[in-house]
N, C-alpha and C positions, 0 to 999 in steps of 0.2 A: 426530481431526476426520474426519467422514464426510459429504461433500456430493457431489452429482453431478459437479461440476467436479473436485473432489479425486480422486474415484474414477476418473474418466476419465484424469487425469494419472498416477495410480498405475498403471493398467493399461498406459498408454503406456510408462512407465518399465520395468514388468515385461517387456514385449515386447522391450525393448532391453537387458534384463539390467542395468538401472541402479537404484541405490538411490534411494529417495524418502521424503521426510518432509514432512508437512503438519500444522499445529497451529492451535489457537485461543489467542490471548493470554489472560492472566489476566482473568477477569471478562467474557469474551466467548464467545459460542457455547457449546460443550460443556465449556469449562474451568471449574474451580472459581473461586469468588470472586464478588463483586458488582461490577458495572460502576463504580459511584461510589466504590469503595474503591481504584481504580487510575487511573493517569495514562498519558499517552503515553510518558513516561520509563520506566515499568514495561514497556510493550509493546516498546520498543526493547531493553531488557535481555532480554526473552523471546526476541526474534528473534536476538540475539547468542548466547544460550545454545543455541538450536536449530542455528545454523550451526556452532557448536563441536562439538555432538553429532555432526553429520554428518561433520565433518572428522576427528574422532577415530575414528568407526566405519569410515570408508573410507580413511583416511590420505591423502585428497586434499581440497583446498578445493572446496566445492560450487558449483553454479550456483544463484543466488538468483532465483526467479521470484516477483514480488510485484505485486499488483493494488491499485489505488485507494489507500486509506490505507497499505497495505503498501508501496506504491511510495515514499511519503514516508519511511517507516521505513527501508527499504533504502537510500535515498539518504543519510539521516543516518548510518547505519552506515558507508557508504563514505566520507563526508566526514570523519568522526571516526576512521576507520581502526580500528574497534572489533573487527574479526575478519577472518579471511582468507576470500576467496572467489575462484572462478575467473572467473566472469562474472556479469552481471546482466541479467535480462529484466524490464522494467517495463511492466506492462499497465495502460493508462489511469491513470498515476500521479497521485495527488492531492498533488503537491508543494506544500509551504507552504499547506496547506488550512485551517489553523486560523482565520485571520481571515475567510476566505470562508464557512466553515462557521458561524462565530459570527454573521455578518451574516444568513445564511439563517435561523438559529434565531430571532434577534431580530425578523426580518421577520414571523414567524408568531405571535409572542406578543402577547396583549392587554397594554395599558399597565400594568395592575396586576401582572401576572406579571413583566413586564419590570422593573418597579421592585423586586420581590423579588429578582430575579436580580442586579441592580446593587447591591443592599444586602447581597449575600453569601450569600443563601439558595440552597439547592439546589432546583431546580424539576424538574418532569416535562415533557418535551418530546415532542409527538406530531407527527411529520413527515407524517402522513397516508399517502399512497401513494408517498412518496419512497423508491424502491428497496426497498419492502416492509419498512421499518424498524419495529421494535416501539417503543412509547414508552420513553424512557430518561431517567435523571436527568442534569441538566446544571448546572454551576456556573461561576462566574468562575474558580475555582481550576483547573478542567479547561481552560477556555479559555486561561488564562495559561500553563499547562504546554504546551499546543499551540504557543503563540507562542514560548515559550522554546526549543522544539525545531525552529523554522524553520531552513532552510538559510541560512547566512550568505553574504554576498556573495563570500567567497573561494571559488575553484573547488574542487570535489571532487577530491582528489589521486589520482594513480595512473593507470597505463595498464592498463586491463582492457576486455574486450569488453562493450559496453553496447548493448542493443537496447531500443528503446521502441516499443511497439505500441499504437495508440490508435484507437478507433472514432470516425469522423467524425459519427455520429449520437448520440454521447454527450451527454446533457443534464445529467448529474450533475457530470461533470468535462469540460467542453468541450475538444476538442483544441486550440482556439485559445488557451485559457489555458495549456496546456502549451507551445505554441510561443512564446507571449509571454514565458515564463520564459527562453527562449533556452538550451535544454539544452547547446548547443555551448559556451556560456560558463560554465554551472554545473559541467559535468563537464570535467576537463582531458584525459581520455582522447581520443585521436584515433581510436580504434576504436569509432565511434558510428554507429548506423543507426537511423532513425526510419521506421516503417511506419504509414501511415494507411489504415484500412479503411472504405471509403465508406459502406456501409449497415449498419454494426455499431454498437450502442450501448455503454453502459458495461459490460455483462455480456459481454465479449469471449469468455471461455472457455465460455459457454453457447451461443455461435453456432458452427455447423459451420465456417463460413469462418474465424472468429476462432480457434477451437481448432486447426484445421489449420495456420494461420499460426504460432501460438505453438509448436506441436510441431515444425514445420519449422525454426524459428529455434533451438530447443533442440538439435535434431539437428545443425545446423550448428556449434553451439558445442562439441559433443562430439568433433568431428573433430580 
C-alpha cells in the first residue's frame, strides 16, 4: 500500500528504527480482488494475518494503528482475542458503523433502487463527494455481514494500552458518536486515553497537527 499517510508513517518508523507494515484488505485499494466478492469478515481475517506477520517477523506483538473502518476491525480483533498485540491506537474509529453506514446509503438512493436493494439485488452506490469515495457495489449481504461483526455489549477483554484520537471537526464519524458508545465501558482496559483535536476532520493523519499527535502517542507506547 502506498499513500501519503502510509509513506509518512513509514518514514517516521524508519527514523526510529522500527518495523512498519501497511496494507489494503482484499478487494480494496491496491489489493487483488473485487470489492463485492468480499465482506467485513474477510477484512478482519486480513488484519489478523498482518498482525501475525509482524509478530513473527519481529518476535514482538506490534502496535496496531487503525483509522475509521479499520478502528472497528481492530476493536473486533481485540474483543475476540484473535491475535496478539502490544497496544492499539484508534484514529477516528468507526465502531459499529454498519447500521449508520446503511442508513446513509439508503438516504441517498431513489425509491426504485432502494427496492432493488431490499429485494436482494446488488446495486451501485455513489456517495458523491463523501470522503472522495468512488462508486461501489452494495448489497444486503454486505450490510448484514457488517451488523454480524458489530461489537457485542460484553466489554473488550484484556489490559492493554489503548489510545483514541478523534478530530472534533469530523463529519464522517462525529466524535460525539464515538463518545456516545462510552469507550470506557466497551473496553475493559484501564489504560485508556482519549484525545480530541479541535480543528481536525476525519483525515487526522493528513493534518500536520493530527499526524504529530498520532506519532507522539506511538512514541509514548514504545517506551
